[in-house]
MIDO-238786 format. One line per 3 residues: number of its first residue (from 1); for each residue y, z, x of N, C-alpha, C, CB. Coordinates in nm, 2 decimals. Glycine has a CB too. Example, Ala and Ser with C-alpha at 12.3 -4.5 7.8 and 13.67 -1.06 7.14 Angstrom:
MIDO-238786
1 = -0.57,0.78,1.32,-0.45,0.78,1.23,-0.33,0.78,1.32,-0.45,0.90,1.13; -0.22,0.71,1.28,-0.11,0.71,1.37,0.00,0.79,1.29,-0.06,0.57,1.41
This chain:
MIDO-238786
1 = 18.95,13.95,12.97,18.86,13.87,12.84,18.79,13.92,12.84,18.81,13.74,12.83; 18.69,13.94,12.78,18.51,14.02,12.73,18.41,13.93,12.75,18.47,14.06,12.56; 18.54,13.78,12.67,18.38,13.70,12.67,18.40,13.55,12.76,18.31,13.66,12.48
4 = 18.49,13.59,12.84,18.56,13.46,12.97,18.40,13.45,13.05,18.73,13.55,13.12; 18.45,13.31,13.02,18.30,13.22,13.12,18.17,13.22,13.00,18.21,13.35,13.33; 18.13,13.27,12.93,18.07,13.23,12.85,18.05,13.21,12.75,18.04,13.23,12.85
7 = 17.92,13.09,12.73,17.88,12.97,12.63,17.83,13.01,12.55,17.82,12.87,12.65; 17.90,13.01,12.40,17.91,13.07,12.30,17.83,12.93,12.16,18.10,13.13,12.30; 17.76,12.96,12.11,17.67,12.82,12.05,17.60,12.90,11.93,17.54,12.74,12.19
10 = 17.71,12.89,11.84,17.71,12.86,11.71,17.69,12.78,11.60,17.76,12.88,11.69; 17.55,12.85,11.49,17.51,12.72,11.36,17.57,12.76,11.28,17.38,12.69,11.29; 17.61,12.65,11.19,17.69,12.64,11.12,17.83,12.71,11.05,17.62,12.64,11.09
13 = 17.93,12.69,11.20,17.98,12.76,11.29,18.17,12.58,11.25,17.84,12.79,11.49; 18.14,12.56,11.09,18.23,12.49,11.03,18.35,12.56,10.91,18.15,12.39,10.97; 18.27,12.67,10.93,18.35,12.72,10.84,18.27,12.89,10.77,18.38,12.58,10.72
16 = 18.37,12.97,10.70,18.38,13.11,10.70,18.26,13.17,10.79,18.38,13.16,10.56; 18.20,13.27,10.75,18.10,13.37,10.91,18.10,13.26,11.00,17.90,13.43,10.89; 18.09,13.17,11.01,18.12,13.06,11.13,18.22,13.09,11.24,18.17,12.91,11.07
19 = 18.32,12.99,11.16,18.37,13.03,11.21,18.46,13.16,11.28,18.37,12.97,11.18; 18.52,13.25,11.19,18.55,13.39,11.20,18.50,13.46,11.28,18.55,13.45,11.11; 18.38,13.42,11.35,18.29,13.43,11.42,18.35,13.37,11.59,18.18,13.36,11.34
22 = 18.33,13.23,11.57,18.39,13.17,11.67,18.48,13.17,11.70,18.38,13.09,11.67; 18.67,13.21,11.61,18.80,13.25,11.68,18.78,13.38,11.72,18.92,13.25,11.60; 18.69,13.43,11.69,18.66,13.61,11.75,18.61,13.66,11.87,18.57,13.69,11.67
25 = 18.49,13.50,12.01,18.47,13.47,12.07,18.56,13.42,12.08,18.39,13.45,12.08; 18.63,13.35,12.07,18.72,13.24,12.18,18.84,13.35,12.22,18.81,13.07,12.08; 18.95,13.36,12.07,18.93,13.48,12.16,18.96,13.63,12.23,18.93,13.45,12.21
28 = 18.87,13.63,12.25,18.82,13.67,12.44,18.81,13.59,12.50,18.68,13.74,12.48; 18.82,13.47,12.51,18.82,13.39,12.69,18.69,13.29,12.61,18.75,13.53,12.89; 18.59,13.29,12.55,18.44,13.18,12.53,18.45,13.08,12.53,18.36,13.17,12.42
31 = 18.39,13.07,12.58,18.38,12.87,12.60,18.28,12.86,12.40,18.17,12.79,12.85; 18.33,12.79,12.31,18.27,12.81,12.22,18.17,12.64,12.18,18.38,12.88,12.12; 18.05,12.66,12.07,17.98,12.52,12.08,17.98,12.56,11.88,17.79,12.50,12.21
34 = 18.00,12.46,11.77,17.95,12.48,11.71,17.89,12.41,11.66,17.99,12.53,11.68; 17.77,12.41,11.53,17.73,12.31,11.49,17.73,12.32,11.35,17.61,12.27,11.55; 17.78,12.21,11.35,17.76,12.19,11.16,17.69,12.03,11.10,17.97,12.20,11.07
37 = 17.73,12.03,10.96,17.68,11.91,10.94,17.69,11.84,10.89,17.63,11.89,10.92; 17.89,11.92,10.86,18.04,11.88,10.77,18.07,11.77,10.90,18.19,12.04,10.74; 18.07,11.70,10.88,18.18,11.54,11.09,18.32,11.56,10.89,18.00,11.14,11.17
40 = 18.23,11.41,10.81,18.40,11.43,10.75,18.41,11.51,10.66,18.47,11.31,10.70; 18.57,11.51,10.54,18.60,11.62,10.48,18.53,11.59,10.36,18.74,11.64,10.48; 18.49,11.72,10.27,18.36,11.75,10.17,18.47,11.79,10.02,18.24,11.92,10.24
43 = 18.45,11.70,9.89,18.53,11.77,9.86,18.55,11.98,9.77,18.57,11.66,9.79; 18.44,12.01,9.78,18.41,12.09,9.82,18.37,12.21,9.94,18.38,12.05,9.78; 18.40,12.17,10.00,18.36,12.28,10.12,18.52,12.26,10.18,18.20,12.21,10.26
46 = 18.55,12.33,10.29,18.68,12.35,10.36,18.68,12.30,10.46,18.73,12.46,10.39; 18.74,12.21,10.55,18.69,12.17,10.71,18.60,12.09,10.74,18.64,12.27,10.77; 18.63,12.08,10.88,18.49,11.98,10.95,18.44,12.09,11.06,18.55,11.80,11.06
49 = 18.41,12.03,11.13,18.32,12.05,11.29,18.46,11.98,11.39,18.12,11.91,11.30; 18.52,11.94,11.34,18.62,11.83,11.44,18.78,11.97,11.36,18.62,11.56,11.35; 18.82,12.03,11.28,18.89,12.06,11.21,18.88,12.21,11.20,18.88,11.99,11.12
52 = 18.74,12.28,11.26,18.74,12.38,11.32,18.70,12.38,11.42,18.71,12.45,11.27; 18.71,12.25,11.49,18.67,12.29,11.72,18.90,12.33,11.72,18.57,11.97,11.90; 18.95,12.27,11.65,19.09,12.23,11.64,19.16,12.36,11.68,19.15,12.17,11.49
55 = 19.12,12.42,11.54,19.15,12.62,11.52,19.13,12.71,11.61,19.06,12.71,11.40; 18.99,12.71,11.71,18.87,12.72,11.72,18.98,12.73,11.91,18.73,12.58,11.64; 19.05,12.56,11.90,19.07,12.57,12.09,19.21,12.67,12.03,19.11,12.35,12.23
58 = 19.24,12.64,11.92,19.39,12.72,11.96,19.44,12.88,11.97,19.48,12.68,11.86; 19.28,12.94,11.93,19.28,13.10,11.97,19.23,13.13,12.00,19.27,13.19,11.92; 19.23,13.07,12.21,19.19,13.17,12.33,19.15,13.02,12.47,19.02,13.30,12.26
61 = 19.21,13.09,12.53,19.22,12.97,12.66,19.02,12.90,12.72,19.32,13.08,12.84; 18.96,12.90,12.57,18.79,12.85,12.64,18.83,12.77,12.61,18.63,12.87,12.61; 18.66,12.67,12.70,18.64,12.55,12.51,18.59,12.55,12.45,18.60,12.43,12.48
64 = 18.61,12.40,12.37,18.60,12.39,12.19,18.50,12.27,12.18,18.78,12.34,12.09; 18.31,12.26,12.19,18.25,12.18,12.20,18.23,12.13,12.09,18.17,12.21,12.26; 18.27,12.04,11.91,18.22,12.09,11.79,18.09,11.97,11.83,18.34,12.06,11.62
67 = 17.93,11.99,11.75,17.85,11.90,11.79,17.81,11.84,11.59,17.71,11.98,11.91; 17.77,11.76,11.58,17.72,11.74,11.41,17.61,11.72,11.43,17.77,11.63,11.31; 17.53,11.85,11.35,17.40,11.88,11.41,17.32,11.95,11.28,17.42,11.97,11.55
70 = 17.21,11.84,11.25,17.09,11.95,11.13,16.97,12.13,11.19,16.91,11.78,11.07; 16.96,12.20,11.18,16.89,12.27,11.20,16.78,12.25,11.15,16.91,12.35,11.20; 16.73,12.17,11.08,16.59,12.16,11.04,16.53,12.04,11.11,16.57,12.15,10.89
73 = 16.57,11.98,11.22,16.51,11.89,11.23,16.47,11.89,11.44,16.61,11.77,11.15; 16.38,11.87,11.53,16.40,11.92,11.61,16.43,11.82,11.74,16.31,12.01,11.60; 16.49,11.70,11.69,16.53,11.57,11.74,16.69,11.67,11.79,16.54,11.41,11.60
76 = 16.76,11.71,11.69,16.82,11.70,11.62,16.90,11.90,11.68,16.74,11.64,11.48; 16.82,11.92,11.77,16.79,12.09,11.77,16.78,12.02,11.97,16.58,12.19,11.65; 16.65,11.95,12.02,16.74,11.90,12.14,16.89,11.86,12.18,16.69,11.81,12.17
79 = 16.90,11.78,12.10,17.02,11.79,12.17,17.15,11.84,12.15,17.03,11.71,12.18; 17.15,11.96,12.06,17.23,12.04,11.98,17.25,12.14,12.19,17.13,12.14,11.78; 17.13,12.15,12.23,17.12,12.24,12.32,17.19,12.14,12.46,16.95,12.30,12.33
82 = 17.05,12.00,12.45,17.07,11.92,12.54,17.29,11.91,12.58,16.97,11.77,12.49; 17.30,11.93,12.48,17.46,11.85,12.46,17.53,11.92,12.56,17.55,11.88,12.29; 17.54,12.12,12.50,17.52,12.26,12.56,17.57,12.25,12.73,17.33,12.32,12.54
85 = 17.43,12.20,12.70,17.42,12.28,12.83,17.45,12.12,12.99,17.21,12.37,12.81; 17.47,12.03,12.86,17.57,12.00,13.01,17.73,11.96,12.97,17.50,11.85,13.11; 17.77,12.01,12.86,17.89,12.07,12.92,17.96,12.17,12.98,17.92,12.08,12.87
88 = 17.90,12.28,12.91,17.87,12.37,12.98,17.76,12.45,13.09,17.88,12.39,12.91; 17.70,12.40,13.10,17.67,12.46,13.20,17.49,12.55,13.20,17.82,12.55,13.21; 17.51,12.56,13.02,17.36,12.77,13.04,17.44,12.78,12.87,17.44,13.01,13.26
91 = 17.36,12.89,12.80,17.40,12.90,12.73,17.36,13.09,12.77,17.35,12.79,12.61; 17.47,13.16,12.67,17.48,13.29,12.68,17.41,13.34,12.61,17.59,13.35,12.67; 17.51,13.29,12.44,17.43,13.39,12.30,17.44,13.25,12.20,17.55,13.57,12.21
94 = 17.29,13.32,12.14,17.32,13.18,12.01,17.33,13.27,11.88,17.15,13.04,11.99; 17.41,13.22,11.87,17.45,13.34,11.74,17.38,13.21,11.59,17.70,13.40,11.72; 17.28,13.26,11.50,17.21,13.15,11.43,17.24,13.22,11.28,17.04,13.13,11.49
97 = 17.36,13.09,11.27,17.44,13.16,11.15,17.49,13.06,10.98,17.59,13.19,11.24; 17.39,12.96,11.05,17.34,12.81,10.95,17.26,12.92,10.80,17.16,12.67,11.06; 17.32,12.88,10.73,17.20,12.94,10.60,17.21,12.86,10.50,17.23,13.08,10.52
100 = 17.11,12.84,10.39,17.12,12.83,10.27,17.10,12.90,10.13,17.08,12.76,10.27; 17.17,12.90,10.05,17.11,12.99,9.97,17.15,12.95,9.79,17.16,13.15,10.02; 17.02,12.96,9.73,16.99,12.96,9.60,16.91,13.05,9.51,16.95,12.86,9.59
103 = 16.94,13.11,9.43,16.97,13.30,9.37,16.78,13.17,9.29,17.23,13.39,9.20; 16.84,13.12,9.22,16.71,13.04,9.08,16.54,13.08,9.15,16.73,12.78,9.06; 16.50,13.20,8.97,16.36,13.24,8.93,16.25,13.13,8.96,16.36,13.28,8.77
106 = 16.16,13.19,9.01,16.07,13.09,9.06,16.06,13.05,9.04,15.99,13.07,9.07; 15.97,13.03,8.87,16.00,12.86,8.76,16.11,12.73,8.75,16.03,12.90,8.62; 16.28,12.82,8.76,16.31,12.71,8.83,16.39,12.67,8.94,16.35,12.65,8.77
109 = 16.32,12.74,9.10,16.25,12.69,9.24,16.22,12.53,9.20,16.07,12.80,9.28; 16.36,12.44,9.26,16.28,12.28,9.26,16.23,12.34,9.37,16.36,12.11,9.26; 16.06,12.26,9.44,16.09,12.25,9.57,16.17,12.17,9.70,16.01,12.27,9.58
112 = 16.19,12.11,9.72,16.35,12.07,9.77,16.44,12.16,9.82,16.44,12.03,9.65; 16.45,12.28,9.71,16.55,12.36,9.74,16.48,12.52,9.85,16.63,12.40,9.57; 16.31,12.51,9.76,16.26,12.60,9.88,16.25,12.55,10.00,16.14,12.66,9.87
115 = 16.24,12.43,10.00,16.23,12.38,10.19,16.33,12.37,10.23,16.17,12.25,10.25; 16.42,12.33,10.20,16.61,12.38,10.18,16.57,12.50,10.31,16.69,12.47,9.96; 16.58,12.64,10.22,16.68,12.72,10.24,16.54,12.74,10.33,16.77,12.81,10.14
118 = 16.36,12.74,10.35,16.33,12.78,10.48,16.35,12.71,10.54,16.25,12.81,10.52; 16.39,12.52,10.56,16.42,12.51,10.67,16.55,12.54,10.72,16.39,12.42,10.69; 16.64,12.54,10.68,16.74,12.63,10.78,16.71,12.73,10.82,16.85,12.68,10.74
121 = 16.71,12.81,10.70,16.69,13.03,10.76,16.56,13.05,10.80,16.72,13.18,10.62; 16.46,13.00,10.81,16.34,12.95,10.89,16.34,12.92,10.99,16.28,12.86,10.85; 16.28,12.85,11.04,16.24,12.75,11.09,16.36,12.71,11.16,16.17,12.67,11.01
124 = 16.49,12.67,11.12,16.62,12.66,11.20,16.67,12.73,11.32,16.71,12.67,11.12; 16.62,12.84,11.30,16.67,13.04,11.33,16.56,13.07,11.43,16.65,13.19,11.14; 16.37,13.02,11.42,16.33,12.99,11.48,16.33,12.91,11.53,16.29,13.00,11.47
127 = 16.43,12.75,11.59,16.35,12.68,11.66,16.55,12.66,11.77,16.23,12.51,11.56; 16.59,12.71,11.67,16.68,12.68,11.76,16.68,12.77,11.87,16.80,12.68,11.70; 16.60,12.91,11.83,16.62,13.03,11.94,16.49,12.97,12.03,16.60,13.22,11.87
130 = 16.43,12.90,11.97,16.34,12.83,12.13,16.38,12.77,12.23,16.25,12.73,12.12; 16.43,12.71,12.15,16.53,12.59,12.26,16.61,12.69,12.36,16.68,12.47,12.16; 16.66,12.73,12.31,16.70,12.81,12.39,16.67,12.93,12.52,16.75,12.83,12.32
133 = 16.57,12.99,12.44,16.53,13.13,12.51,16.51,13.04,12.67,16.35,13.23,12.43; 16.48,12.94,12.76,16.53,12.94,12.88,16.68,12.94,12.91,16.47,12.84,12.93; 16.73,12.85,12.90,16.87,12.90,12.93,16.97,13.07,12.89,16.95,12.78,12.86
136 = 16.88,13.07,12.79,16.90,13.28,12.78,16.84,13.32,12.88,16.81,13.38,12.64; 16.76,13.31,12.93,16.71,13.35,13.07,16.78,13.40,13.20,16.64,13.26,13.11; 16.86,13.28,13.23,16.92,13.30,13.26,17.07,13.36,13.30,16.87,13.27,13.26
139 = 17.08,13.38,13.21,17.21,13.46,13.13,17.18,13.62,13.21,17.18,13.47,12.91; 17.35,13.58,13.18,17.44,13.75,13.21,17.47,13.75,13.05,17.63,13.75,13.35; 17.35,13.90,13.09,17.38,13.92,12.90,17.34,13.89,12.80,17.45,13.89,12.83
142 = 17.27,13.86,12.80,17.24,13.69,12.68,17.27,13.82,12.56,16.99,13.58,12.67; 17.17,13.68,12.43,17.20,13.81,12.34,17.13,13.70,12.22,17.40,13.89,12.32; 17.04,13.67,12.14,17.04,13.63,12.04,17.03,13.65,11.92,17.01,13.60,12.06
145 = 17.13,13.65,11.78,17.13,13.68,11.68,17.16,13.64,11.57,17.16,13.74,11.69; 17.14,13.73,11.44,17.08,13.62,11.35,17.18,13.69,11.24,16.89,13.60,11.31; 17.24,13.56,11.17,17.28,13.64,10.99,17.15,13.67,10.90,17.38,13.51,10.86
148 = 17.13,13.77,10.89,17.00,13.80,10.85,17.03,13.99,10.79,16.88,13.76,11.02; 16.90,14.00,10.65,16.93,14.10,10.58,16.81,14.19,10.69,16.91,14.08,10.40; 16.82,14.36,10.68,16.68,14.41,10.68,16.65,14.42,10.61,16.63,14.48,10.71
151 = 16.50,14.40,10.64,16.40,14.37,10.60,16.38,14.53,10.43,16.28,14.34,10.75; 16.46,14.49,10.38,16.36,14.57,10.28,16.32,14.54,10.17,16.40,14.67,10.23; 16.20,14.62,10.16,16.14,14.59,10.15,16.07,14.66,9.96,16.10,14.61,10.28
154 = 16.17,14.61,9.90,16.17,14.68,9.72,16.16,14.58,9.66,16.30,14.76,9.65; 16.07,14.52,9.62,16.02,14.49,9.52,16.10,14.38,9.40,16.00,14.60,9.48; 16.25,14.54,9.42,16.30,14.46,9.32,16.37,14.33,9.35,16.39,14.55,9.25
157 = 16.37,14.27,9.47,16.47,14.21,9.61,16.39,14.05,9.54,16.41,14.27,9.84; 16.21,14.07,9.53,16.16,13.99,9.55,16.13,13.96,9.38,16.06,14.00,9.65; 16.18,14.00,9.31,16.14,13.96,9.18,16.30,13.83,9.08,16.10,14.15,9.08
160 = 16.38,13.89,9.22,16.49,13.89,9.14,16.56,13.67,9.17,16.62,14.07,9.21; 16.48,13.69,9.30,16.48,13.49,9.41,16.42,13.51,9.47,16.60,13.41,9.50; 16.28,13.48,9.47,16.17,13.49,9.56,16.15,13.45,9.69,16.09,13.44,9.50
163 = 16.19,13.27,9.68,16.16,13.24,9.75,16.36,13.21,9.85,16.05,13.16,9.70; 16.48,13.26,9.86,16.50,13.29,9.91,16.53,13.43,9.98,16.51,13.23,9.90; 16.46,13.58,9.91,16.49,13.60,9.94,16.33,13.60,10.10,16.58,13.68,9.84
166 = 16.27,13.53,10.05,16.14,13.46,10.17,16.17,13.44,10.28,16.07,13.32,10.16; 16.29,13.35,10.22,16.36,13.27,10.35,16.43,13.39,10.44,16.50,13.12,10.30; 16.55,13.45,10.39,16.58,13.48,10.48,16.52,13.63,10.54,16.71,13.46,10.45
169 = 16.41,13.73,10.55,16.32,13.80,10.53,16.23,13.68,10.63,16.31,13.84,10.36; 16.29,13.57,10.66,16.17,13.55,10.75,16.22,13.47,10.88,16.04,13.45,10.66; 16.40,13.46,10.88,16.49,13.46,10.94,16.48,13.59,11.06,16.59,13.45,10.84
172 = 16.52,13.73,10.95,16.48,13.84,11.05,16.38,13.88,11.09,16.50,13.93,11.02; 16.24,13.85,11.09,16.16,13.86,11.08,16.15,13.80,11.26,16.11,13.80,10.95; 16.23,13.67,11.23,16.22,13.60,11.35,16.34,13.72,11.45,16.28,13.43,11.31
175 = 16.46,13.81,11.42,16.44,13.92,11.45,16.39,14.03,11.54,16.41,13.93,11.42; 16.32,14.08,11.42,16.17,14.20,11.53,16.08,14.10,11.63,16.00,14.28,11.38; 16.09,14.02,11.59,15.94,13.89,11.70,16.07,13.93,11.86,15.92,13.56,11.62
178 = 16.13,13.85,11.80,16.18,13.79,11.95,16.25,13.98,11.98,16.34,13.60,11.94; 16.36,14.02,11.93,16.29,14.14,11.99,16.23,14.20,12.10,16.24,14.16,11.94; 16.10,14.22,12.04,16.01,14.27,12.12,15.97,14.11,12.24,15.88,14.35,12.01
181 = 15.94,14.03,12.14,15.88,13.89,12.27,15.97,13.92,12.41,15.94,13.66,12.20; 16.09,13.93,12.44,16.20,13.89,12.47,16.28,14.03,12.56,16.26,13.83,12.33; 16.18,14.10,12.53,16.21,14.24,12.56,16.22,14.26,12.78,16.06,14.33,12.47
184 = 16.09,14.18,12.83,16.09,14.14,12.93,16.17,14.10,13.02,16.05,14.10,12.91; 16.23,14.01,12.95,16.32,13.87,13.00,16.43,14.02,13.01,16.36,13.68,12.84; 16.51,14.12,12.93,16.63,14.10,12.88,16.73,14.03,12.85,16.66,14.15,12.90
187 = 16.59,13.97,12.66,16.73,13.93,12.62,16.69,13.97,12.49,16.80,13.78,12.65; 16.85,14.01,12.45,16.90,14.11,12.33,16.84,14.03,12.16,17.11,14.13,12.35; 16.76,14.04,12.08,16.76,13.92,11.98,16.75,14.10,11.84,16.55,13.76,12.02
190 = 16.95,14.06,11.72,16.97,14.18,11.64,17.01,14.10,11.55,17.06,14.29,11.68; 17.00,14.18,11.41,17.04,14.14,11.34,17.15,14.14,11.22,16.96,14.13,11.33; 17.26,14.05,11.15,17.34,14.09,11.13,17.40,14.10,11.01,17.39,14.04,11.20
193 = 17.37,14.20,10.89,17.40,14.19,10.80,17.55,14.27,10.64,17.30,14.18,10.81; 17.66,14.16,10.62,17.78,14.23,10.50,17.70,14.36,10.45,17.82,14.11,10.33; 17.79,14.45,10.44,17.80,14.57,10.35,17.83,14.50,10.16,17.97,14.68,10.43
196 = 17.98,14.49,10.16,17.98,14.33,10.08,17.89,14.20,10.08,18.09,14.28,10.13; 17.95,14.13,9.96,17.96,14.06,9.98,18.14,13.91,10.01,17.86,14.08,9.91; 18.08,13.87,10.12,18.20,13.74,10.20,18.22,13.65,10.14,18.18,13.66,10.34
199 = 18.40,13.66,10.13,18.50,13.52,10.06,18.41,13.43,10.16,18.71,13.52,10.09; 18.28,13.35,10.08,18.33,13.19,10.16,18.24,13.12,10.06,18.28,13.16,10.38; 18.26,12.99,10.12,18.19,12.85,10.00,18.05,12.88,9.91,18.13,12.70,10.11
202 = 18.00,12.96,10.02,17.88,12.96,9.88,17.85,13.08,9.75,17.72,12.95,9.94; 17.98,13.16,9.85,17.99,13.29,9.66,18.15,13.22,9.58,18.04,13.57,9.72; 18.21,13.11,9.66,18.33,13.07,9.52,18.19,12.90,9.51,18.61,13.00,9.60
205 = 18.09,12.86,9.53,18.06,12.75,9.45,17.94,12.74,9.36,18.05,12.66,9.53; 17.84,12.85,9.45,17.70,12.93,9.41,17.71,13.04,9.39,17.59,12.92,9.49; 17.84,13.10,9.34,17.76,13.25,9.35,17.83,13.31,9.20,17.82,13.37,9.51
208 = 17.96,13.31,9.21,18.02,13.40,9.14,18.15,13.36,9.13,18.00,13.52,9.18; 18.23,13.23,9.14,18.35,13.20,9.16,18.45,13.38,9.22,18.40,13.13,8.99; 18.55,13.27,9.12,18.68,13.38,9.17,18.67,13.45,9.15,18.79,13.39,9.15
211 = 18.55,13.50,9.03,18.50,13.68,9.00,18.48,13.79,9.14,18.34,13.68,8.91; 18.36,13.70,9.19,18.32,13.79,9.28,18.42,13.78,9.44,18.15,13.74,9.30; 18.48,13.66,9.44,18.57,13.64,9.61,18.60,13.72,9.59,18.68,13.54,9.66
214 = 18.70,13.78,9.42,18.80,13.87,9.51,18.76,13.96,9.45,18.97,13.86,9.52; 18.59,14.02,9.44,18.56,14.18,9.52,18.50,14.15,9.58,18.51,14.31,9.48; 18.51,14.07,9.76,18.46,14.04,9.86,18.53,14.07,9.99,18.44,13.92,9.84
217 = 18.45,14.17,10.04,18.58,14.11,10.20,18.60,14.07,10.30,18.63,14.16,10.26; 18.69,13.95,10.36,18.68,13.80,10.44,18.59,13.79,10.55,18.84,13.75,10.50; 18.50,13.72,10.61,18.42,13.64,10.72,18.54,13.76,10.81,18.44,13.41,10.74
220 = 18.64,13.79,10.83,18.69,13.91,10.91,18.64,14.00,11.00,18.71,13.98,10.84; 18.57,14.05,10.84,18.42,14.15,10.88,18.33,14.16,10.98,18.32,14.14,10.80; 18.29,14.04,10.93,18.26,14.04,11.03,18.23,13.97,11.16,18.22,14.07,11.00
223 = 18.33,13.92,11.19,18.35,13.89,11.27,18.37,13.97,11.44,18.41,13.84,11.22; 18.49,14.00,11.34,18.39,14.16,11.48,18.27,14.35,11.48,18.55,14.25,11.56; 18.23,14.30,11.39,18.13,14.34,11.39,18.01,14.31,11.47,18.11,14.34,11.30
226 = 18.06,14.10,11.47,17.97,14.05,11.60,18.06,14.06,11.72,17.91,13.88,11.58; 18.10,14.08,11.72,18.15,14.13,11.87,18.12,14.20,11.94,18.25,14.17,11.89; 18.10,14.32,11.83,18.10,14.43,11.92,17.97,14.42,11.95,18.16,14.57,11.88
229 = 17.91,14.35,11.85,17.74,14.40,11.85,17.72,14.25,12.01,17.61,14.35,11.61; 17.83,14.21,12.04,17.70,14.09,12.16,17.82,14.14,12.34,17.73,13.78,12.07; 17.90,14.26,12.31,17.93,14.29,12.43,17.81,14.39,12.46,18.07,14.35,12.45
232 = 17.76,14.48,12.38,17.68,14.54,12.38,17.50,14.53,12.55,17.67,14.51,12.21; 17.50,14.59,12.62,17.42,14.55,12.73,17.29,14.51,12.65,17.42,14.67,12.84; 17.23,14.39,12.70,17.10,14.31,12.59,16.97,14.40,12.65,17.07,14.09,12.62
235 = 16.95,14.45,12.75,16.90,14.53,12.76,16.83,14.66,12.72,16.94,14.52,12.80; 16.93,14.70,12.58,16.96,14.81,12.59,16.92,14.81,12.36,17.16,14.84,12.68; 17.00,14.72,12.40,17.06,14.67,12.26,16.99,14.60,12.20,17.18,14.59,12.26
238 = 16.90,14.58,12.10,16.78,14.51,12.08,16.73,14.50,11.97,16.70,14.54,12.16; 16.63,14.48,11.88,16.53,14.45,11.77,16.67,14.52,11.66,16.33,14.55,11.77; 16.77,14.53,11.60,16.85,14.65,11.59,16.92,14.50,11.43,16.97,14.73,11.78
241 = 16.92,14.57,11.32,16.94,14.56,11.25,17.07,14.58,11.15,16.86,14.58,11.24; 17.18,14.49,11.24,17.32,14.61,11.16,17.40,14.60,11.09,17.40,14.68,11.22; 17.44,14.65,10.99,17.53,14.65,10.91,17.69,14.58,10.88,17.54,14.75,10.91
244 = 17.79,14.54,10.89,17.90,14.53,11.00,18.03,14.66,10.94,17.96,14.34,11.00; 18.04,14.69,10.80,18.01,14.81,10.81,18.05,14.92,10.88,17.93,14.81,10.83; 17.95,14.92,10.87,17.88,15.10,11.04,17.83,14.99,11.09,17.71,15.29,11.00
247 = 17.95,14.91,11.14,17.93,14.87,11.30,18.01,14.93,11.34,17.94,14.73,11.36; 18.15,14.90,11.24,18.34,14.98,11.28,18.30,15.05,11.32,18.46,15.04,11.19; 18.24,15.17,11.19,18.25,15.28,11.15,18.23,15.33,11.31,18.15,15.33,11.02
250 = 18.14,15.23,11.31,18.03,15.36,11.48,18.24,15.38,11.61,17.78,15.13,11.67; 18.27,15.29,11.58,18.40,15.20,11.64,18.50,15.32,11.62,18.44,15.05,11.56; 18.50,15.43,11.53,18.59,15.46,11.46,18.69,15.40,11.38,18.62,15.51,11.53
253 = 18.68,15.28,11.29,18.77,15.28,11.17,18.69,15.27,11.09,18.87,15.19,11.16; 18.77,15.39,10.97,18.74,15.43,10.87,18.85,15.33,10.76,18.75,15.60,10.86; 18.85,15.31,10.79,19.04,15.19,10.66,18.97,15.04,10.66,19.28,15.14,10.80
256 = 18.91,15.07,10.52,18.89,14.91,10.54,18.90,14.85,10.47,18.81,14.87,10.56; 19.06,14.88,10.40,19.13,14.76,10.32,19.18,14.64,10.42,19.26,14.82,10.22; 19.22,14.67,10.52,19.31,14.46,10.59,19.17,14.39,10.53,19.35,14.40,10.86
259 = 19.01,14.40,10.56,18.88,14.29,10.47,18.89,14.22,10.36,18.76,14.35,10.43; 18.92,14.33,10.25,19.00,14.31,10.15,19.03,14.21,10.12,19.09,14.36,10.15; 18.99,14.12,9.98,19.05,13.93,9.94,19.13,14.08,9.79,18.83,13.71,9.86
262 = 19.08,14.17,9.77,19.15,14.20,9.63,19.23,14.38,9.65,19.00,14.18,9.48; 19.25,14.46,9.74,19.26,14.56,9.79,19.25,14.63,9.63,19.38,14.58,9.89; 19.31,14.59,9.52,19.30,14.66,9.39,19.16,14.66,9.36,19.38,14.58,9.27
265 = 19.07,14.51,9.37,18.93,14.56,9.29,18.81,14.63,9.36,18.88,14.45,9.23; 18.74,14.66,9.24,18.56,14.78,9.35,18.45,14.64,9.44,18.37,14.90,9.15; 18.49,14.70,9.51,18.39,14.57,9.63,18.27,14.54,9.60,18.36,14.60,9.79
268 = 18.18,14.42,9.60,18.00,14.43,9.53,17.92,14.47,9.60,17.93,14.30,9.49; 17.86,14.54,9.61,17.69,14.56,9.76,17.67,14.37,9.78,17.45,14.66,9.66; 17.64,14.32,9.88,17.54,14.26,9.92,17.43,14.26,9.87,17.53,14.27,10.00
271 = 17.36,14.17,9.93,17.23,14.19,9.81,17.13,14.18,9.93,17.20,14.04,9.66; 16.97,14.29,9.96,16.89,14.42,9.99,17.03,14.51,10.03,16.76,14.41,10.13; 17.11,14.53,9.95,17.15,14.67,10.05,17.12,14.75,9.86,17.39,14.69,10.16
């Protein structure tokens, strides 16, 4: 098993892409720590950290630790990392998947929405990484993977939704900086982004409803790409901004219909591409 005895910490692991990555790595033997805010059932969100943990536990032989936490707050981050290390003895991989989205133009962007996006996307990714670095230094083949886009400085992406773009690009800048800063320690830092929209709660509830869901791919395509990235030698594979489809094409995959929600619909290219 590719990730046997590895401990993988995934933020935003209750559903969507985070849960799909957890399930994929669990099937390869990893111990999984999923972090999320949803501990009680939510009317608009599928599952909780506990229902996700049950599903992940059935997927592979490793152990699963659900942790309720909020990556915006340093005391929560300390608790997450401490509990992970107490349970599994270390951390091999950090996946910064937790994210907030709001595509409002500048005049309609409320301060609380701006703070939420930057608190989770940038602050959360930065300080989760910071807290894990001492443990990643001790790991064999350590990786940090952020679910964030290539740094495409096309003004169009800033004009449409400045606050969100700033927050996701901030998350990508964490990758750019950590890849160089941590290179002497052989800790990889990479980003992964989907070629198309992905059928998640954010797409369903905030972006396009069923119309966009039908033109999306399932989270499993991102999970399969992440699985390949996290296998790579950390001292060689770092500082990359991967696209899920391109990653799978490197492995010789050319037919992606298995990932389509509705193969009869034209796929919608994701933001920033």
